[in-house]
FIKE-907908 format. One line per 3 residues: number of its first residue (from 0); their letters; for each residue x, y negated, z negated of N, C-alpha, C. Coordinates in Angstrom, 1 decimal. Layout:
N
NUM) A) X/Y/Z/X/Y/Z/X/Y/Z | ...
***
This chain:
260
0) MNM) -15.9/-12.9/-12.4/-15.9/-11.7/-11.1/-16.7/-10.5/-11.3 | -17.6/-10.4/-10.1/-17.8/-9.7/-10.9/-17.9/-8.3/-10.1 | -17.4/-7.1/-11.0/-17.3/-5.9/-10.3/-18.1/-5.0/-9.8
3) KNL) -17.6/-4.4/-8.6/-18.9/-3.6/-8.4/-18.6/-2.2/-7.9 | -18.6/-0.8/-8.2/-18.0/0.3/-7.7/-18.7/0.8/-6.6 | -18.1/2.2/-5.7/-18.2/3.0/-4.8/-19.4/2.5/-4.2
6) AGN) -20.5/2.4/-5.4/-22.1/2.5/-4.7/-22.3/1.7/-4.7 | -22.1/0.3/-5.3/-22.2/-1.2/-4.8/-22.6/-1.3/-6.8 | -22.8/-0.1/-7.3/-23.3/-1.0/-8.6/-22.6/-1.5/-9.4
9) PVS) -22.6/-3.1/-10.2/-22.5/-3.5/-11.4/-21.8/-3.0/-11.7 | -20.5/-3.4/-12.4/-19.8/-2.7/-13.2/-18.9/-3.4/-14.6 | -19.2/-2.8/-15.6/-19.0/-3.6/-17.1/-17.8/-2.9/-17.4
12) IFL) -16.8/-2.1/-17.0/-16.2/-1.8/-17.7/-15.4/-0.2/-16.3 | -14.0/-0.9/-15.8/-13.1/-0.3/-14.7/-12.4/0.7/-15.2 | -12.7/2.3/-15.3/-11.8/3.1/-15.8/-10.7/3.9/-15.1
15) FRF) -11.4/4.3/-14.0/-10.1/4.3/-13.0/-10.2/4.4/-11.3 | -9.5/5.4/-10.8/-9.9/5.1/-9.6/-9.1/6.4/-8.7 | -9.7/7.1/-7.8/-8.1/8.0/-7.0/-8.0/6.9/-6.0
18) VLH) -7.2/7.2/-5.4/-6.4/6.2/-4.2/-5.9/6.8/-3.2 | -6.0/7.0/-2.5/-5.2/7.7/-1.0/-4.0/7.3/-1.6 | -2.8/7.7/-0.7/-1.7/7.1/-0.8/-0.4/8.2/0.1
21) GDG) -0.1/7.7/0.9/0.4/8.3/2.0/-0.1/9.9/2.5 | 0.7/10.5/1.8/0.4/12.1/2.2/-0.9/12.6/1.0 | -0.7/11.7/-0.6/-1.1/12.5/-1.4/-2.2/11.5/-2.0
24) ISF) -2.3/11.3/-3.5/-3.3/10.7/-4.1/-3.1/10.2/-5.1 | -2.8/9.3/-5.2/-3.2/8.7/-6.8/-3.6/7.7/-7.8 | -3.9/8.4/-9.1/-4.5/8.2/-10.3/-4.6/6.5/-10.3
27) VLN) -5.3/5.5/-10.5/-4.9/4.7/-11.0/-5.7/4.2/-12.4 | -5.2/3.8/-13.5/-5.9/3.9/-14.7/-6.1/1.8/-15.1 | -7.4/2.4/-15.7/-7.6/0.3/-16.3/-5.9/0.1/-17.3
30) ESI) -5.3/-1.2/-16.7/-4.6/-1.1/-17.2/-4.5/-1.3/-19.0 | -5.2/-2.0/-19.6/-5.8/-2.6/-20.6/-5.4/-0.8/-21.8 | -6.6/0.3/-20.8/-6.6/1.4/-21.0/-5.4/2.5/-21.4
33) AED) -4.7/2.2/-20.6/-3.7/2.5/-20.6/-1.9/2.1/-20.9 | -2.3/1.1/-21.8/-1.1/0.4/-22.6/-1.8/1.1/-24.7 | -3.4/1.0/-24.7/-3.6/1.5/-25.9/-3.1/3.1/-25.5
36) MYQ) -3.1/3.6/-24.9/-3.1/5.5/-24.8/-2.6/6.3/-25.9 | -2.8/7.0/-25.9/-2.4/8.1/-27.1/-1.4/9.0/-26.9 | -0.5/9.4/-27.4/0.1/10.9/-26.7/-0.3/12.1/-26.0
39) DID) -1.0/12.3/-27.0/-2.3/13.6/-27.3/-3.6/13.7/-26.2 | -3.8/12.4/-26.5/-4.8/12.0/-25.3/-4.1/12.4/-23.4 | -3.3/11.7/-23.8/-2.7/11.3/-22.1/-2.2/12.8/-21.9
42) EKI) -1.7/13.9/-22.7/-1.8/15.2/-22.8/-2.7/15.9/-22.3 | -3.6/15.4/-22.5/-5.3/16.0/-22.1/-5.4/15.5/-20.6 | -5.7/14.5/-20.5/-5.8/13.6/-19.2/-5.7/14.4/-18.2
45) KPL) -3.9/14.7/-18.0/-3.0/14.5/-16.6/-3.6/16.2/-16.8 | -4.0/17.2/-16.9/-3.9/18.5/-16.0/-5.2/18.6/-15.4 | -6.3/17.4/-16.0/-7.9/16.9/-15.2/-7.7/16.0/-14.3
48) VHA) -6.8/15.8/-13.9/-6.0/14.5/-13.1/-5.8/15.2/-12.1 | -4.5/16.3/-12.3/-4.6/17.0/-11.3/-5.7/18.0/-10.5 | -6.1/18.3/-11.4/-7.5/19.0/-10.7/-8.3/18.7/-9.8
51) CCE) -8.3/17.3/-9.8/-9.5/16.1/-9.2/-8.4/16.0/-8.2 | -7.4/15.5/-8.2/-6.8/15.7/-6.6/-6.7/16.7/-6.2 | -6.0/18.0/-6.6/-6.2/18.9/-6.0/-7.4/19.1/-4.8
54) TLL) -8.7/18.7/-5.7/-9.8/19.1/-5.1/-9.7/17.8/-3.9 | -9.6/16.8/-4.1/-10.0/15.6/-3.8/-9.2/15.7/-2.4 | -7.8/16.1/-2.7/-6.7/16.4/-0.9/-7.2/17.1/0.1
57) RYR) -7.9/18.1/-0.8/-8.6/19.0/1.1/-9.9/18.0/1.5 | -10.5/16.4/0.7/-11.2/16.4/2.1/-10.7/14.5/2.2 | -9.9/14.6/1.8/-8.9/13.1/2.2/-9.2/12.6/3.7
60) HLS) -9.0/13.6/4.1/-9.2/13.0/5.8/-11.3/12.7/6.4 | -11.6/12.9/5.5/-12.9/12.3/5.8/-13.5/11.2/4.7 | -12.4/11.0/4.4/-13.4/9.5/3.0/-12.7/8.3/4.7
63) VGN) -14.2/7.6/4.2/-13.9/5.9/4.9/-13.0/5.0/4.5 | -12.6/5.3/2.8/-11.8/4.2/2.9/-10.6/4.9/1.7 | -9.1/3.5/0.9/-8.7/4.0/0.5/-9.0/4.9/-1.1
66) TIM) -9.9/4.6/-1.5/-10.5/4.5/-2.4/-11.5/5.7/-2.1 | -10.9/7.2/-2.8/-11.9/8.3/-2.6/-12.8/8.9/-3.6 | -12.7/8.4/-5.0/-13.7/8.0/-6.0/-13.1/7.4/-7.1
69) DGN) -14.1/7.1/-8.1/-13.7/5.6/-9.0/-14.8/6.3/-10.0 | -14.3/5.7/-11.8/-15.5/6.5/-12.1/-15.2/5.3/-13.1 | -16.6/4.3/-13.3/-17.0/3.2/-14.2/-18.5/3.3/-15.2
72) ILE) -17.9/2.2/-16.4/-18.9/2.1/-17.1/-19.8/0.8/-16.9 | -20.5/1.2/-16.2/-21.8/0.2/-15.7/-22.5/-0.8/-16.6 | -23.4/-1.7/-16.0/-23.4/-3.4/-16.6/-24.6/-2.4/-18.3
75) DGQ) -25.0/-1.4/-17.7/-26.2/-0.6/-18.6/-25.8/0.4/-19.6 | -24.3/0.2/-20.0/-24.0/1.2/-21.2/-23.4/2.3/-20.1 | -23.9/3.4/-18.9/-23.8/4.3/-18.5/-22.0/4.2/-18.0
78) FEV) -22.3/5.3/-17.8/-21.0/6.5/-17.1/-21.4/6.6/-15.2 | -20.3/6.5/-14.8/-20.7/6.5/-12.9/-19.5/7.2/-12.0 | -19.9/8.2/-11.8/-18.5/8.4/-10.9/-19.2/8.6/-9.5
81) MLS) -18.0/8.4/-8.9/-18.6/8.3/-6.9/-17.5/8.6/-6.1 | -18.6/8.8/-5.4/-17.1/9.2/-4.3/-17.0/8.5/-3.3 | -16.2/8.3/-2.3/-15.9/7.6/-0.9/-17.6/7.6/-0.1
84) RGL) -17.7/6.3/0.4/-19.5/6.9/0.9/-19.1/8.4/1.9 | -20.9/8.8/1.8/-21.0/9.8/2.8/-19.8/11.2/2.9 | -19.6/10.7/1.1/-18.6/12.3/1.1/-18.4/12.9/0.8
87) GRH) -20.0/13.1/-0.3/-20.7/14.4/-0.9/-21.2/14.9/-0.7 | -21.4/15.0/0.9/-22.2/16.2/1.7/-21.2/16.8/2.8 | -20.4/17.0/2.2/-19.1/18.0/3.0/-18.5/18.8/1.5
90) FAE) -19.1/18.6/0.5/-18.7/19.2/-0.5/-20.0/20.8/-0.9 | -19.4/22.0/-1.4/-20.4/22.7/-1.8/-20.6/22.1/-3.0 | -21.8/22.7/-3.7/-22.6/21.7/-4.4/-21.9/22.2/-5.7
93) QEK) -21.5/23.6/-6.2/-20.8/23.9/-7.0/-19.3/23.1/-7.3 | -18.6/23.3/-6.4/-17.6/22.2/-6.5/-17.3/20.7/-7.1 | -18.3/20.2/-5.9/-18.3/18.6/-6.4/-19.1/18.6/-7.7
96) QHL) -19.9/19.3/-8.4/-20.5/19.4/-9.7/-19.4/19.4/-10.8 | -18.2/20.5/-10.8/-17.0/21.0/-11.2/-16.1/20.0/-11.2 | -15.9/18.8/-10.1/-15.2/18.2/-9.9/-16.0/16.4/-10.6
99) FQD) -16.9/16.6/-10.4/-17.6/15.5/-11.3/-17.5/15.7/-13.2 | -17.8/16.9/-13.5/-17.5/17.6/-15.3/-16.2/17.0/-15.4 | -15.2/17.5/-14.4/-13.9/16.6/-15.3/-13.8/15.0/-14.9
102) AKH) -14.2/14.7/-14.3/-14.3/13.5/-14.3/-14.8/12.4/-15.3 | -16.1/13.4/-16.0/-17.1/12.5/-16.9/-16.2/13.0/-18.0 | -14.8/13.9/-18.2/-14.3/14.6/-18.6/-13.3/13.3/-19.1
105) IAD) -12.5/13.0/-18.1/-11.9/12.2/-18.5/-12.2/10.9/-18.8 | -13.2/10.4/-18.5/-14.3/9.5/-18.6/-14.1/9.0/-20.6 | -14.7/10.7/-20.7/-15.1/10.1/-22.6/-13.2/10.6/-23.1
108) LLT) -12.9/11.0/-22.7/-11.1/10.7/-23.5/-10.8/9.2/-23.5 | -11.4/8.3/-22.3/-10.7/7.3/-22.4/-12.0/6.3/-23.2 | -12.5/6.3/-23.2/-13.5/5.7/-24.2/-13.1/6.6/-25.7
111) LVM) -12.9/7.5/-25.7/-12.3/7.8/-26.9/-11.0/6.8/-27.6 | -10.0/6.3/-26.5/-9.3/5.8/-26.9/-9.6/3.8/-27.2 | -10.4/4.2/-26.2/-10.8/2.8/-26.9/-11.5/2.2/-28.4
114) DKR) -12.5/3.0/-27.7/-12.8/3.1/-29.5/-12.2/3.4/-30.8 | -11.3/4.4/-30.9/-10.2/4.6/-31.7/-9.1/3.4/-31.7 | -9.1/2.3/-30.9/-8.3/1.6/-30.5/-9.0/0.4/-31.2
117) TQE) -10.2/0.3/-31.2/-11.3/-0.7/-31.7/-11.5/-0.8/-33.7 | -11.2/1.0/-33.8/-11.5/0.7/-35.6/-10.8/0.7/-36.1 | -9.1/0.7/-35.4/-7.7/0.4/-35.9/-8.1/-0.7/-36.0
120) KKQ) -8.3/-1.4/-34.9/-8.5/-3.4/-35.3/-9.4/-3.6/-36.7 | -10.0/-3.0/-36.6/-11.5/-3.8/-37.7/-10.6/-3.4/-39.1 | -9.7/-2.2/-39.3/-9.2/-1.6/-40.3/-8.3/-2.6/-40.5
123) GKQ) -7.9/-3.4/-39.9/-6.2/-4.3/-39.8/-5.5/-3.6/-39.9 | -5.3/-2.4/-39.4/-3.8/-1.4/-38.6/-3.2/-2.2/-37.8 | -2.1/-1.7/-38.0/-0.5/-2.4/-37.0/-1.3/-2.2/-35.4
126) VAQ) -0.9/-2.6/-34.9/-1.6/-1.8/-33.2/0.1/-1.5/-32.7 | 0.2/-0.3/-32.3/1.7/0.5/-31.6/2.1/-0.4/-30.8 | 3.5/0.1/-30.7/3.8/-0.9/-29.0/2.5/-0.4/-27.3
129) PFK) 2.9/-1.1/-26.7/2.3/-0.3/-25.7/2.7/1.0/-25.4 | 2.0/1.8/-24.8/2.4/2.7/-24.3/3.0/3.2/-23.2 | 4.3/4.4/-23.0/4.9/3.9/-21.5/4.3/5.2/-21.2
132) QHP) 3.6/5.4/-20.3/3.3/6.9/-19.3/4.3/6.9/-19.1 | 4.4/8.2/-19.0/5.7/9.7/-18.5/5.2/10.6/-17.7 | 5.8/10.6/-16.4/5.3/12.0/-15.6/5.7/13.0/-16.3
135) QSA) 4.5/14.5/-16.3/4.9/15.5/-17.4/5.6/16.3/-16.4 | 5.7/16.8/-17.2/6.4/18.1/-16.7/5.6/18.8/-15.9 | 5.8/19.7/-14.4/5.0/21.0/-13.8/4.1/22.2/-14.7
138) KKI) 5.5/22.5/-15.4/5.2/23.8/-16.6/4.0/22.9/-17.8 | 4.1/21.9/-17.9/3.1/21.4/-19.1/1.1/21.3/-18.3 | 2.0/20.8/-16.7/0.5/20.7/-16.1/-0.2/22.3/-16.2
141) KEG) 0.7/23.0/-15.7/0.3/24.1/-15.9/-0.3/25.1/-17.2 | 0.3/24.8/-18.1/-0.1/25.5/-19.2/-1.7/24.5/-19.3 | -1.3/23.2/-19.6/-3.0/22.6/-19.7/-3.8/23.2/-18.3
144) LGA) -3.6/23.3/-17.5/-5.0/24.1/-16.6/-5.1/25.6/-16.9 | -4.1/25.7/-17.4/-4.5/27.5/-17.5/-5.2/27.4/-19.2 | -5.2/26.3/-19.8/-5.9/26.3/-21.0/-7.2/25.6/-20.6
147) LAQ) -7.4/25.0/-19.4/-8.7/24.8/-18.9/-9.3/25.8/-18.3 | -8.6/26.8/-17.7/-9.0/27.9/-17.0/-9.6/28.7/-18.2 | -9.0/28.6/-19.2/-9.1/30.0/-20.5/-10.8/29.8/-20.8
150) EKH) -11.1/28.2/-20.8/-12.1/27.8/-21.1/-13.4/27.6/-20.5 | -13.0/28.0/-19.1/-14.2/27.9/-17.8/-14.6/29.6/-18.2 | -13.2/30.7/-18.1/-13.6/31.8/-18.3/-14.3/32.2/-19.4
153) LLA) -14.3/31.5/-20.6/-15.2/32.0/-22.0/-16.7/31.8/-21.2 | -16.7/30.0/-20.9/-18.1/29.5/-20.9/-18.8/30.7/-19.8 | -18.5/31.2/-18.4/-18.8/31.5/-17.8/-19.1/33.0/-18.0
156) ELQ) -18.8/33.6/-18.8/-18.6/34.6/-20.2/-19.8/34.9/-20.6 | -20.3/33.7/-21.5/-21.8/33.4/-22.0/-22.4/33.5/-21.5 | -22.6/32.5/-20.5/-23.7/32.7/-19.6/-23.8/33.8/-18.5
159) WLA) -23.0/34.5/-18.1/-23.1/35.8/-17.6/-24.0/36.3/-18.6 | -23.6/36.8/-19.8/-24.0/37.7/-20.6/-25.5/37.4/-21.3 | -25.6/35.5/-20.9/-26.9/34.8/-21.9/-27.8/35.4/-20.7
162) EGK) -27.4/35.9/-18.9/-28.6/35.7/-18.1/-29.1/37.5/-17.5 | -27.7/38.0/-18.7/-28.2/39.5/-18.4/-27.3/40.5/-17.2 | -26.8/39.9/-16.5/-26.1/40.0/-15.2/-25.4/41.7/-15.6
165) QVR) -25.5/42.1/-14.8/-24.8/42.6/-15.3/-23.4/43.6/-13.4 | -22.3/44.3/-13.5/-21.2/43.9/-12.7/-21.4/45.5/-11.8 | -21.0/44.6/-10.6/-21.6/45.3/-9.1/-21.2/46.0/-9.0
168) PGL) -21.7/47.6/-8.5/-20.6/48.6/-8.6/-19.9/49.1/-8.0 | -19.0/49.2/-7.8/-17.7/49.5/-7.4/-16.7/48.5/-7.5 | -17.2/47.8/-8.3/-15.7/46.8/-8.8/-15.2/47.6/-9.3
171) KQL) -13.8/47.1/-9.2/-12.9/47.5/-10.4/-12.3/46.4/-10.9 | -11.0/46.7/-12.3/-10.6/45.5/-12.9/-9.0/45.2/-12.0 | -8.8/44.2/-11.6/-7.1/44.2/-11.5/-6.6/44.5/-12.8
174) RPD) -5.4/44.6/-12.0/-4.2/46.0/-13.6/-3.0/45.5/-12.6 | -2.0/44.9/-13.7/-0.5/44.1/-13.2/0.4/45.6/-12.1 | -0.5/46.4/-12.8/0.9/48.0/-11.7/-0.2/47.9/-9.9
177) DLP) -1.1/46.8/-10.0/-1.8/47.2/-8.5/-1.2/46.4/-8.0 | -0.5/45.5/-8.1/0.0/44.4/-8.1/1.7/45.0/-7.3 | 2.2/43.5/-5.9/3.4/44.2/-5.2/4.9/44.2/-6.3
180) SGV) 5.8/44.6/-6.6/7.0/44.2/-7.0/6.9/42.8/-7.5 | 6.9/43.0/-8.5/7.6/40.9/-9.6/6.4/40.5/-8.8 | 5.4/40.8/-9.1/4.5/39.5/-8.5/3.6/39.4/-10.3
183) TAS) 3.5/38.6/-10.7/2.1/38.1/-11.6/1.3/37.5/-11.4 | 0.4/38.1/-12.1/-1.4/37.1/-11.8/-1.7/36.0/-13.2 | -1.7/35.4/-13.0/-2.1/34.4/-13.9/-3.4/33.6/-13.8
186) RGY) -4.5/32.8/-15.0/-5.7/32.4/-14.5/-5.0/30.9/-14.3 | -6.2/30.7/-13.2/-5.5/29.3/-12.8/-7.1/28.5/-13.1 | -6.8/27.3/-12.4/-8.2/26.3/-12.6/-8.1/25.4/-11.6
189) DHR) -9.3/25.7/-11.0/-10.1/25.3/-9.5/-11.6/25.2/-9.3 | -11.9/23.8/-8.9/-13.1/23.9/-9.1/-14.5/24.3/-7.7 | -13.7/24.9/-7.1/-14.1/26.0/-6.7/-14.8/27.4/-7.2
192) GHC) -13.7/27.8/-7.8/-14.5/28.6/-8.3/-13.2/29.7/-9.3 | -13.8/31.8/-9.3/-12.4/31.9/-10.0/-10.9/31.8/-9.4 | -9.9/31.2/-10.1/-8.6/31.3/-9.3/-7.5/32.1/-10.3
195) LVL) -6.2/32.5/-9.3/-5.7/33.3/-9.3/-4.3/32.8/-9.0 | -3.5/32.6/-10.3/-2.2/32.0/-9.6/-1.3/33.0/-9.5 | -0.3/32.8/-8.6/0.9/34.4/-8.2/1.7/33.8/-8.4
198) DHH) 2.9/34.3/-9.3/4.6/33.8/-9.4/5.2/34.9/-9.2 | 6.2/35.1/-8.1/7.6/36.3/-8.1/8.5/35.8/-9.0 | 9.1/36.7/-9.7/10.2/36.6/-10.5/11.4/36.1/-9.6
201) IFG) 11.5/36.6/-8.3/12.8/35.3/-7.3/12.6/34.5/-7.0 | 11.1/34.4/-6.2/10.7/33.4/-4.9/9.3/32.5/-6.0 | 9.8/32.3/-7.3/8.6/31.6/-7.8/7.5/31.7/-7.3
204) ELG) 6.7/30.6/-7.5/5.3/30.5/-7.1/4.4/30.3/-6.0 | 4.1/32.0/-5.8/3.5/32.1/-4.6/2.6/31.2/-3.5 | 1.4/31.2/-4.4/0.3/30.3/-4.6/-0.6/30.9/-5.7
207) KIV) -1.8/30.9/-4.6/-3.0/31.4/-5.4/-3.9/31.9/-4.6 | -5.2/32.6/-5.1/-6.5/32.7/-5.0/-8.0/32.8/-5.4 | -8.6/32.0/-4.7/-9.6/31.7/-5.1/-10.8/32.2/-4.9
210) LIN) -11.5/33.0/-6.2/-12.6/34.0/-5.4/-14.2/32.6/-6.0 | -15.1/32.0/-4.2/-16.1/31.7/-4.4/-17.1/32.4/-4.7 | -17.8/31.3/-5.4/-19.7/32.8/-4.9/-20.3/31.9/-4.0
213) IRD) -20.9/32.6/-3.6/-21.4/31.9/-2.6/-23.0/32.1/-2.8 | -24.0/33.6/-3.0/-25.0/34.0/-3.0/-24.6/34.9/-4.6 | -25.1/35.5/-4.9/-25.3/36.8/-5.9/-24.9/37.8/-5.7
216) DQM) -24.8/38.5/-4.5/-24.0/39.3/-3.9/-23.4/38.9/-2.5 | -22.4/38.0/-3.1/-21.7/37.9/-1.7/-20.4/36.9/-2.2 | -19.3/36.7/-2.2/-18.2/35.8/-2.5/-16.9/36.0/-1.6
219) LMQ) -17.0/34.9/-1.6/-16.0/34.2/-0.6/-14.3/34.3/-1.1 | -13.2/34.9/-0.4/-12.0/34.7/-0.8/-11.2/33.8/-0.4 | -10.4/32.5/-0.8/-9.4/31.9/-0.1/-8.1/31.7/-1.3
222) AEL) -6.9/31.6/-0.1/-5.4/31.9/-0.4/-5.2/30.9/0.0 | -3.8/30.3/-0.8/-3.6/29.3/-0.4/-1.8/29.7/-0.9 | -0.9/29.4/0.4/0.6/29.7/0.2/0.8/28.7/-0.2
225) RTG) 1.9/28.2/-1.0/2.7/27.7/-1.5/4.0/27.8/-1.1 | 4.3/26.4/-0.3/5.5/25.7/1.0/6.6/25.5/0.0 | 6.1/24.7/-1.2/7.3/24.0/-1.3/7.9/23.1/-0.3
228) GRN) 6.5/23.0/0.2/6.7/21.2/1.6/8.4/22.0/2.5 | 8.0/23.2/3.0/9.7/23.8/3.2/7.9/24.0/4.8 | 9.0/24.2/5.9/8.2/24.7/7.3/7.4/25.5/8.0
231) LQD) 6.5/26.6/7.9/6.4/27.9/7.9/6.6/28.9/8.6 | 7.5/28.7/9.3/8.7/28.9/9.8/9.8/29.6/9.3 | 10.2/28.8/8.0/11.0/29.2/6.9/11.1/30.9/6.5
234) SLV) 12.1/31.5/6.2/12.5/32.7/6.0/12.0/33.2/4.6 | 11.9/31.7/3.8/11.3/31.9/2.8/9.8/32.5/2.7 | 9.5/31.1/3.0/7.6/31.2/3.4/7.7/32.2/4.3
237) KQK) 8.2/32.8/4.7/7.8/34.0/5.8/7.4/35.1/4.5 | 8.9/35.2/3.5/8.8/36.6/2.7/7.4/36.4/1.2 | 7.2/35.0/1.0/6.8/34.8/0.2/5.0/35.0/1.1
240) REI) 5.0/34.6/2.2/3.3/35.2/2.8/3.3/36.5/3.1 | 3.9/37.3/3.5/4.0/38.1/2.6/3.6/39.3/2.0 | 4.4/38.5/0.5/3.7/39.2/-0.7/2.3/38.7/-1.5
243) LEA) 2.2/37.3/-0.3/0.7/37.0/-0.7/-0.5/37.9/0.1 | -0.2/37.8/1.2/-1.2/39.2/2.1/-1.7/40.1/1.8 | -0.3/41.1/0.9/0.0/42.4/0.5/-1.5/42.0/-0.9
246) VVS) -1.4/40.6/-1.7/-1.9/40.9/-3.0/-3.4/40.5/-2.6 | -3.5/39.5/-1.3/-5.2/39.5/-1.0/-5.6/40.4/-0.6 | -4.7/41.1/-0.3/-5.6/43.2/0.4/-6.1/44.3/-1.1
249) TVN) -5.0/43.7/-1.8/-5.6/44.3/-3.0/-6.8/43.2/-4.0 | -6.5/42.3/-4.0/-7.9/41.7/-4.8/-8.9/42.2/-3.8 | -9.1/42.2/-2.5/-10.3/42.4/-1.7/-10.3/44.0/-1.5
252) SCF) -9.4/45.0/-1.7/-10.0/46.3/-2.8/-10.6/46.3/-3.7 | -10.4/45.6/-4.4/-10.6/45.7/-6.1/-12.3/45.2/-6.0 | -12.7/44.6/-5.4/-14.0/43.6/-5.3/-14.8/43.9/-4.0
255) GGI) -14.1/45.5/-3.6/-15.4/45.9/-2.7/-15.3/45.3/-1.4 | -14.3/44.5/-0.8/-14.8/43.9/0.2/-15.2/42.6/0.2 | -14.3/41.5/0.5/-15.2/40.6/0.0/-15.0/39.7/1.7
258) KT) -15.4/38.6/1.7/-15.3/37.9/3.0/-13.7/36.9/2.8 | -13.3/36.8/3.3/-11.9/35.7/3.2/-11.8/34.5/4.8
***
């Protein structure tokens, strides 16, 4: 049976697909690769999958089919990632490129699994029992996203220095004392741009703020409230929203006024 990807191109090896499932998105992995998976590689893949799902969820209503994105190795040996037909035109270019880069990263890790298992078989090593997938804890996912965010931040700093850019006059660094009482901020990972994850010592995760470069002299700020599935009129959600709005105001003043 000849397999084809979302673009209709002949496929040699199916790697993964992201499938709409209810109000969410499921990550479907090649069964053989899943059985050959290594624990350490699995832990690297899960945060990448989480980040891709978060991005794709924002566009799920525009997908023309249940498969919103897939990744395959074509017959010519090249990896190709494709979005549902016509979906790519709705993405900001930077966001789409970051999504595709993480999809490629997932593919590279899956290829590493196949290569390692092939070498083990050639060397006559005993193949371990099929790997059992277990959901990764929210804490582990958050740590993995934090590591990705740190890597992204360092790369951005290097690019900034290489291009000889300077900090825009009027900007000031956000300090812990600038935040409302009980609030802490940490680097988050988001395909749209620079992300701050906000937590409260009583209410837990408040949400996140994403700073998106529109052009060299303009930045867009998007804030997302973490409701935990509660109604917006819930008293706890209202308290979290008030605190998040205060943080948004503070961040906006630090950056000398941002589009929101």
